[in-house]
C-alpha positions in Angstrom: 17.6 26.2 73.3 18.4 27.1 69.4 20.8 25.0 68.6 18.0 22.0 70.2 15.1 23.1 67.9 17.3 23.0 65.3 19.2 19.7 65.8 15.7 17.9 66.4 13.9 19.7 63.4 16.8 18.8 61.6 15.5 15.0 62.6 12.4 15.1 61.8 12.4 16.4 58.3 15.0 13.6 57.4 13.3 11.1 59.2 10.0 12.4 57.0 11.5 12.9 54.1 13.3 9.8 54.1 10.4 7.5 54.8 9.7 6.9 51.1 12.6 5.4 50.2 13.5 8.1 47.7 10.4 7.1 45.9 9.5 10.7 45.8 13.0 12.1 45.4 11.9 13.7 41.9 9.1 15.5 43.7 11.2 16.8 46.7 13.9 17.8 44.2 11.7 19.8 42.2 10.4 21.4 45.4 13.5 21.9 46.4 15.1 23.8 43.4 11.8 25.7 42.3 11.1 26.8 46.1 15.3 27.5 45.9 14.6 29.6 42.7 11.5 31.6 44.4 13.8 32.7 47.7 16.1 34.9 45.0 13.5 37.7 44.8 12.5 37.3 48.1 15.9 38.2 49.2 16.0 41.0 47.2 13.2 42.3 48.1 13.8 41.6 51.9 17.3 43.2 51.7 15.8 46.1 50.3 13.7 47.3 53.3 16.7 46.2 55.7 17.4 50.0 54.8 17.7 51.6 58.5 19.6 49.4 60.8 20.5 46.8 58.5 20.8 44.0 60.0 24.1 41.6 59.1 23.1 38.4 56.8 24.7 36.2 59.5 21.8 37.1 62.5 19.1 36.8 59.4 20.0 33.2 58.0 20.1 32.2 61.8 16.3 33.0 62.3 15.7 31.3 58.7 16.7 28.4 59.5 15.0 28.4 62.8 11.3 29.0 60.5 12.5 26.2 57.9 13.7 23.6 60.4 12.7 24.4 64.1 9.7 26.4 63.9 8.2 24.1 61.1 9.3 20.4 62.1 10.2 20.2 65.3 6.8 22.5 66.8 4.3 23.1 64.2 4.3 19.4 61.8 3.7 17.6 65.4 1.2 20.3 66.8 -0.7 20.6 63.8 -1.3 17.0 63.5 -2.7 17.0 67.0 -4.5 20.0 67.1 -6.2 18.7 64.0 -7.5 16.0 65.5 -8.8 17.3 68.5 -10.9 19.6 66.8 -12.6 17.2 64.6 -13.3 15.0 67.7 -14.7 18.2 69.1 -16.8 19.4 66.4 -16.9 16.6 63.5 -15.5 16.4 60.5 -17.4 18.6 59.0 -16.8 21.4 61.4 -13.0 20.6 61.3 -12.7 20.5 57.0 -14.4 24.1 57.1 -12.7 25.3 60.4 -9.7 23.2 61.9 -7.0 24.7 59.6 -7.5 28.2 60.4 -8.0 27.4 64.3 -4.4 25.4 64.7 -1.9 27.0 62.5 -2.1 30.9 63.6 -1.9 29.4 67.3 0.5 27.3 66.9 2.9 28.6 63.4 2.8 31.8 64.6 4.3 31.3 68.1 6.5 28.8 66.9 8.1 31.6 64.4 8.0 34.0 67.3 9.7 31.5 69.8 12.6 32.2 67.5 12.5 35.5 67.4 12.7 35.4 71.2 15.4 33.2 71.4 17.4 35.8 69.2 16.6 38.6 71.3 19.0 35.7 74.0 21.6 35.3 71.3 22.1 39.0 70.1 20.5 41.4 72.4 22.5 44.3 70.7 21.5 43.3 67.3 17.3 43.0 68.3 16.0 46.0 70.1 13.2 48.0 67.9 9.5 46.9 66.8 11.9 47.5 62.9 13.9 44.8 63.9 11.1 42.7 64.9 9.7 43.2 61.8 12.8 41.9 59.2 13.5 39.3 61.4 10.5 38.2 61.7 9.9 38.2 57.9 13.2 36.2 57.3 11.9 33.3 60.3 9.1 33.5 57.9 10.4 33.0 55.0 12.3 30.3 56.1 9.0 28.3 57.5 7.1 29.4 54.1 9.5 27.9 51.8 10.3 24.4 53.9 6.6 23.8 54.4 6.1 25.0 50.0 8.7 21.9 49.6 6.6 19.5 52.4 3.8 20.0 50.3 5.9 19.3 46.8 6.5 16.5 48.3 3.2 15.4 50.0 1.7 16.3 46.8 3.4 13.5 44.6 2.9 11.3 47.7 -1.5 11.5 47.3 -0.6 11.0 43.6 1.1 7.8 44.3 3.8 9.4 42.4 2.5 10.2 39.7 4.1 12.9 37.5 5.9 13.9 40.5 7.5 17.0 38.4 4.4 18.7 36.7 3.2 18.1 40.9 5.4 20.0 42.3 5.2 22.3 39.8 1.8 23.0 40.5 2.3 23.9 43.9 5.2 26.0 42.8 2.9 27.7 41.1 0.0 28.1 43.6 1.9 28.1 47.0 4.2 30.5 45.2 1.4 33.1 44.1 -0.7 32.8 47.7 3.4 33.0 49.4 3.3 36.9 48.4 0.7 37.5 51.8 2.1 34.4 53.5 4.1 33.4 56.5 6.7 36.0 56.0 4.0 38.6 56.1 2.5 37.4 58.9 5.7 36.8 61.0 6.5 40.0 60.5 3.6 41.7 61.3 3.4 39.1 64.6 7.2 40.2 65.4 6.6 43.6 65.2 4.5 43.4 68.0 5.9 41.1 69.9 8.8 43.6 69.8 6.0 46.3 71.1 5.1 44.6 74.2 8.9 44.1 75.1 9.8 48.0 74.9 13.1 47.1 74.4 14.2 50.6 73.0 13.4 53.8 75.9 10.1 55.1 74.8 9.0 52.2 72.4 6.6 49.9 74.9 2.9 50.1 73.7 1.0 46.6 74.7 -2.0 47.1 73.2 -0.4 48.3 69.8 1.8 44.9 70.6 -1.4 43.0 71.3 -3.4 43.9 68.4 -1.1 43.9 65.6 0.4 39.9 67.1 -3.3 39.3 66.7 -3.8 40.8 63.2 -1.3 38.7 62.1 -2.9 35.4 63.7 -6.7 36.6 62.1 -4.9 37.2 58.7 -3.5 33.4 59.4 -6.6 32.4 60.2 -8.6 34.1 57.1 -6.2 32.4 54.7 -6.5 29.3 56.0 -9.9 29.0 56.5 -11.4 30.6 53.4 -13.8 27.5 52.2 -15.5 28.2 55.6 -15.8 31.8 55.3 -17.1 31.9 51.8 -20.1 29.8 53.1 -19.7 27.5 49.9 -20.6 30.2 47.6 -18.2 30.2 44.3 -18.3 33.8 43.9 -17.4 34.9 47.0 -14.4 31.9 47.3 -13.0 33.9 43.8 -12.6 37.7 45.2 -12.1 36.4 48.9 -8.3 35.8 48.5 -8.1 39.5 46.3 -9.8 41.2 49.2 -7.7 39.5 52.3 -4.4 39.8 49.9 -5.4 43.4 49.9 -6.2 44.4 53.7 -2.8 42.5 54.5 -0.7 44.6 52.1 -2.2 47.8 53.7 -2.2 46.9 57.3 1.6 45.5 56.8 2.5 49.2 54.7 0.9 51.1 57.9 2.9 48.6 60.7 6.0 48.7 59.2 5.6 52.7 59.0 5.6 52.5 62.2 7.8 50.2 63.5 10.8 52.1 61.3 10.0 55.5 63.3 12.5 55.1 65.9 15.2 54.3 63.2 13.9 56.9 61.1 14.4 59.5 64.3 17.8 57.9 64.6 19.5 58.1 61.4 18.4 62.1 61.6 20.1 62.0 64.9 22.9 60.8 63.6 23.2 62.5 60.4 21.8 65.9 61.5 25.8 67.7 62.1 26.7 66.1 59.4 24.9 69.2 56.8 23.6 66.8 54.8 21.2 68.4 51.9 17.4 68.8 53.2 16.0 66.4 50.4 19.0 63.8 51.0 18.5 64.1 54.9 14.6 63.4 54.4 15.0 60.7 51.7 17.4 58.8 53.8 15.8 59.0 56.8 12.1 58.8 55.3 9.9 57.0 53.7 9.1 56.0 50.2 7.6 59.4 49.1 10.9 61.1 50.7 12.9 59.4 48.1 10.8 59.3 45.0 10.9 63.6 45.9 14.8 63.3 46.4 14.9 61.8 42.6 12.4 63.9 41.7 15.5 67.0 42.8 18.4 65.2 41.0 16.7 63.9 37.8 18.6 60.9 38.2 17.0 57.3 39.9 20.7 56.3 40.2 22.1 59.1 41.9 19.9 59.2 44.1 19.8 55.9 44.5 24.0 56.2 44.9 23.6 59.2 47.6 21.0 57.4 49.7 23.4 54.3 49.9 26.3 56.0 51.0 24.5 58.3 53.5 23.2 55.2 54.9 26.8 53.7 55.0 28.0 57.1 57.1 25.3 56.8 59.4 25.5 53.2 60.2 29.9 54.1 60.8 28.5 56.6 63.4 26.6 54.5 65.1 29.5 51.4 65.5 32.0 54.1 66.5 29.6 55.7 68.7 30.8 58.5 67.7 34.5 58.9 67.5 36.1 59.7 64.8 37.4 56.4 62.7 38.8 55.3 59.5 35.8 53.6 58.5 33.3 57.3 59.5 36.0 59.3 57.9 35.9 57.3 54.5 32.3 57.1 54.7 32.4 60.7 55.2 35.0 60.9 51.8 32.5 58.6 50.0 29.4 60.4 50.4 31.3 64.2 49.5 32.5 62.6 46.7 29.1 61.5 45.3 27.3 65.0 46.4 30.1 66.8 44.0 29.0 68.1 40.6 31.0 65.6 38.3 34.0 67.4 36.9 
């Protein structure tokens, strides 16, 4: 299913971008370059969040490709086109203008991305287990969808302008979509992915169907609100200006809440793994805790750099102990020695 989805998505992608005969190549190239650069800070941010039971890069890349190729071009592109036409026929052009996008994208796009997460459970069942796994992998799937969709917008923008000032149009799309992308598909899919894993309950004691369903619905409501701001504003210019900021604030608060609750199981695992190692309480709290715990360690050590190295080393030790199943291996010994070296006072 994964190969079929990505393969057919790639065929659709090539046909879509190739239909103009290369006339809009400057816009397409500009979109690829600009949103390729846009991808870099996102990867750095998500790498920092992938801190507890860190997922391998190959798995995350697999999710990214599903989101960008299969979810966007195999499922969402034709499904959105069909459903948008249905809303126009059912409610008329005015209704469709105000509400069709928000009644279409949250259904087709969120579920098309979630299919990728479900497939990854089948492909890597020992890696995709908890709500936090769903949160991180969902973010990468959403990021893939977001980047490929933004390139598509750059291409379509040039086509709508009949090829005039293609690079300028690509840059304009980059500014608008890049700014809104902070609270767009990566955020929606991270929340939706955590909710889906709560419903499935692959970790003993973590299943919570009600929380999972509400979390998934929250992601869809956010997606609806973002796509239908014109309808929600009722034509009021002041509301239209302030609404995006209000929605963004609410989304970020919800994201933080979901992330903290999704990571609760991982933080408990790390405490269980590192508890017998005799770590300083401040370090144990920092490596298994929240941002305030890491801040407390930095304050305790009076060194941001040393705190960062210690947290990374303790996290590496926890991962090696987990990989070895609790056995004493050369990798566990090396990780423990490195942590002890960093904990030792200089000289």
